[in-house]
Backbone bond lengths (Angstrom), bond angles and torsions (degrees), N, CA, C in turn:
res aa  C-N    CA-C-N  psi(-1)  N-CA   C-N-CA  omega(-1)  CA-C   N-CA-C  phi
1 M - - - 1.444 - - 1.524 108.30 -
2 F 1.323 114.50 137.48 1.454 122.04 176.17 1.525 107.99 -117.65
3 V 1.325 116.87 129.81 1.457 122.49 175.55 1.523 106.63 -115.64
4 W 1.327 115.17 121.01 1.471 122.11 -173.23 1.520 107.51 -130.99
5 E 1.314 116.29 77.49 1.464 121.82 -174.09 1.523 111.84 -104.03
6 G 1.337 115.23 138.00 1.460 121.14 173.67 1.509 114.90 66.27
7 V 1.329 117.66 26.56 1.459 120.68 -175.68 1.526 112.21 -117.14
8 T 1.324 117.64 -46.88 1.468 120.55 -169.50 1.516 113.39 -57.47
9 N 1.327 117.31 -33.80 1.466 119.61 -176.53 1.532 112.97 -65.39
10 Y 1.320 118.19 -14.66 1.462 121.71 179.68 1.537 113.10 -100.73
11 L 1.318 117.07 -0.81 1.462 120.98 -174.61 1.524 112.44 -104.04
12 S 1.308 115.47 166.64 1.472 120.80 173.19 1.529 107.80 -82.51
13 P 1.325 116.79 158.44 1.469 118.76 175.45 1.538 112.04 -56.25
14 E 1.319 116.83 -35.95 1.459 120.47 179.38 1.527 111.63 -65.25
15 A 1.320 116.78 -40.32 1.467 120.46 179.05 1.525 110.92 -67.09
16 V 1.326 116.88 -39.58 1.472 120.70 177.36 1.528 109.03 -63.33
17 D 1.326 116.30 -46.38 1.462 121.04 -179.81 1.523 110.91 -59.50
18 Q 1.318 116.66 -46.33 1.474 120.42 -179.34 1.528 111.18 -62.29
19 T 1.306 117.00 -41.99 1.460 120.18 179.45 1.525 110.62 -64.61
20 L 1.338 116.59 -43.53 1.466 119.86 178.63 1.531 111.10 -62.88
21 R 1.314 116.74 -36.65 1.471 119.52 177.76 1.534 110.94 -65.22
22 Q 1.315 116.35 -38.67 1.470 119.46 177.37 1.528 110.93 -66.13
23 I 1.311 116.59 -44.82 1.467 120.40 179.77 1.529 110.68 -64.21
24 A 1.331 116.92 -35.66 1.467 120.81 -179.66 1.528 112.25 -62.88
25 Q 1.321 117.60 -18.33 1.456 121.00 179.00 1.527 112.49 -84.66
26 A 1.323 116.47 -1.79 1.466 120.91 179.16 1.533 109.54 -68.74
27 A 1.278 114.81 171.76 1.462 120.66 -179.73 1.526 111.38 -57.07
28 G 1.322 115.48 143.27 1.456 121.17 177.00 1.514 111.33 -53.78
29 G 1.318 116.16 142.28 1.451 120.36 -179.87 1.516 113.66 86.81
30 S 1.337 117.52 -1.80 1.464 120.19 178.14 1.529 109.59 -65.05
31 T 1.305 115.32 154.99 1.459 121.71 -179.02 1.515 109.57 -117.18
32 L 1.329 115.41 138.38 1.458 122.17 174.16 1.517 107.91 -118.51
33 L 1.312 116.57 122.51 1.457 122.66 172.74 1.514 106.70 -112.23
34 F 1.342 116.72 124.66 1.453 118.11 178.92 1.516 110.83 -147.86
35 T 1.326 113.69 156.07 1.455 120.41 176.91 1.523 108.07 -106.24
36 Y 1.324 114.97 155.83 1.456 120.30 177.34 1.517 108.88 -153.22
37 V 1.307 115.22 162.52 1.456 122.85 176.69 1.524 107.80 -93.15
38 D 1.316 116.15 138.35 1.463 120.59 172.37 1.524 107.02 -63.05
39 R 1.311 117.78 122.20 1.465 122.37 -175.95 1.526 112.05 -57.12
40 T 1.314 116.99 -28.31 1.465 120.67 179.80 1.528 110.75 -62.09
41 V 1.327 117.88 -30.06 1.465 120.87 176.70 1.526 109.79 -61.05
42 L 1.317 116.84 -38.68 1.460 121.06 -179.94 1.526 111.70 -77.04
43 D 1.323 116.53 -37.64 1.460 121.43 -177.11 1.526 113.21 -78.69
44 Q 1.333 116.46 -36.60 1.467 121.69 -175.59 1.535 110.65 -138.80
45 P 1.320 117.64 65.41 1.469 120.11 -174.41 1.528 114.21 -59.53
46 K 1.318 117.82 -23.89 1.471 119.62 179.83 1.520 112.73 -63.18
47 L 1.322 116.86 -19.40 1.466 120.81 179.98 1.529 112.80 -76.71
48 F 1.332 117.45 -11.50 1.459 121.95 -174.92 1.525 109.71 -123.05
49 F 1.303 116.24 121.76 1.460 121.31 -178.47 1.527 110.47 -54.38
50 G 1.316 116.10 124.65 1.462 122.26 175.79 1.514 115.52 82.85
51 A 1.327 117.80 -6.47 1.467 119.73 -175.28 1.526 112.77 -66.09
52 E 1.324 117.36 -40.16 1.473 119.06 179.73 1.526 110.62 -60.84
53 K 1.309 116.37 -44.29 1.464 120.98 -179.64 1.531 110.75 -64.98
54 L 1.322 116.55 -44.12 1.459 120.80 179.32 1.523 110.87 -61.48
55 L 1.327 116.51 -49.35 1.466 119.62 -179.09 1.521 111.76 -62.57
56 S 1.321 116.96 -37.27 1.456 121.20 177.12 1.525 111.09 -63.31
57 R 1.321 116.16 -43.75 1.474 120.33 179.55 1.522 111.26 -65.52
58 L 1.323 116.56 -41.22 1.462 119.66 178.34 1.529 110.91 -63.13
59 D 1.323 116.63 -41.68 1.464 120.36 176.23 1.528 110.68 -61.08
60 A 1.338 116.40 -43.30 1.465 121.82 -176.84 1.526 112.66 -62.21
61 I 1.330 116.63 -32.23 1.470 119.12 179.95 1.530 112.31 -94.32
62 G 1.343 115.87 7.00 1.452 120.15 175.75 1.515 115.24 79.94
63 E 1.348 117.31 21.18 1.454 120.94 179.32 1.525 110.90 -129.05
64 P 1.331 116.44 60.14 1.474 118.98 -177.50 1.528 112.10 -68.03
65 W 1.318 114.29 148.89 1.464 119.45 171.73 1.517 107.12 -78.94
66 T 1.313 116.65 129.11 1.455 121.49 -174.16 1.519 113.90 -121.72
67 F 1.319 117.45 -7.49 1.461 120.46 -175.32 1.517 110.56 -140.15
68 G 1.301 114.87 144.05 1.457 121.54 173.76 1.516 109.66 -159.03
69 L 1.312 115.52 162.25 1.464 122.37 176.36 1.514 109.03 -117.01
70 Y 1.308 115.88 151.21 1.460 120.37 170.80 1.526 106.32 -87.00
71 P 1.334 118.36 111.87 1.472 120.50 -173.48 1.521 114.50 -52.84
72 K 1.301 117.70 -40.75 1.463 120.48 -177.70 1.522 112.18 -71.34
73 R 1.336 116.47 -16.11 1.461 120.59 -177.46 1.521 111.92 -120.00
74 S 1.316 119.02 18.94 1.464 120.11 -174.88 1.525 112.31 -58.89
75 N 1.307 118.11 -33.25 1.461 119.36 178.96 1.515 112.49 -75.53
76 D 1.337 117.62 -12.54 1.457 121.11 179.25 1.518 112.16 -99.90
77 S 1.309 118.84 4.62 1.459 121.30 -175.22 1.523 110.90 -109.78
78 L 1.288 117.38 -139.77 1.460 121.79 -177.19 1.518 113.51 -57.15
79 L 1.312 116.68 -27.93 1.455 118.92 -175.87 1.522 112.41 -69.35
80 R 1.307 116.92 -27.50 1.464 121.62 -172.22 1.520 113.20 -55.00
81 G 1.307 118.09 -48.79 1.459 120.09 -173.18 1.511 115.16 -83.47
82 N 1.291 118.34 1.19 1.452 119.88 -171.63 1.517 115.87 -96.60
83 S 1.296 118.95 -32.29 1.461 120.60 -177.89 1.513 108.59 178.10
84 D 1.295 115.57 -168.17 1.472 120.74 177.12 1.521 108.33 -93.90
85 W 1.337 115.91 73.02 1.455 121.36 -178.89 1.516 110.09 -76.10
86 S 1.301 115.60 149.17 1.458 120.23 170.77 1.518 107.91 -137.03
87 E 1.307 115.21 145.23 1.453 121.12 -178.46 1.513 109.19 -91.67
88 I 1.350 115.64 135.97 1.470 119.28 177.44 1.500 109.81 -122.64
């Protein structure tokens, strides 16, 4: 089992992809639990209460969110080429 919480939102898409490729090489039946930011928060923060302020503060302290997934399309994004992922 791999637990990857609170990390992906700070990485580049390439870093997320590389990590998923490494995890995909684990033994069959392994489980990956991870958190991610809805990409829409990054693309359209005005749609989410407090998101503009949060993103501004994160930028100000040098820890901007740089990655997110579209939940409805997660199987069509970076996850697709890495393994037989399923969402739970």
